[in-house]
Steps between C-alpha positions, in 0.01 A plus 500: 500500500777429251297655220446816707874525566582436133237758399646758738851431369387526139320828575820637653712366213272661238505829689880491510507443122261790443704725729814402308329577168385833642858587602614457140195672353563804724870493418432496126257791530740702715776436246280624215464155344208270434523167680569329168775747411656453842513122461633524146785723614557270798519199269739677265731577794493149646530287181847391392432581134248718318165317510239478227140609545407134534760459778357799686144372466608163639699660781227742608201274433330781310319496165696583185269796427570658840876461458489621140313820593745580776799425278371727223452786744845447653658485154320824399633663820854391405558254783555194287548374149396182329787315329484199270463173688561135422254504210313759297200500735680549830664818622741545787420782740801719573519799731622826352732729698187691606344169611811402697491836678127451575578156647779643716252755636223244559515120483870467585427667835203269560707192419760618751229550766358152430844343534556679831164391636557139393852506646349603834350150517736234627637272228294217649182712485577605142520135396192407704295787360585409139454130558157536659385757242603267216340203670168681557496635142564155355224347716262781406565440127447125545170546685378766255587282199320205657191712565500642145537155345215373713276794394583440132407132532167586668415765240560251217268246663223743591280595200 
């Protein structure tokens, strides 16, 4: 009975995540951006200083190649420029005036909507939501790591 309840809850949780992803995918398309471009602009508007490509990859959990392709396209369209970073291999990503205008027309409005929606939750529910989401994510990582380590051990033993 507990497993059925947990299974039902996980099904609902995964559907909520997919619905949330779909909201952003539709938004990006309606704003004339790829999903990757949307999240790059979003990151550029929410970071305190110009991030590097490595920072964006880490923040978005996307492969370097995917980010690089989107950045090249956005640079060619005049939305951003790559400036020297901390060393000769890294570049800081900086919005141009055209990029800032594009953000004002797109992601800035979405960020404002997100803040309004989150503010509609009580402060207690905001904290509870984040706490539970972090807790579940940490537990999921722990269980996944344990399963992967166990599989690796078995595959080394089995000829």
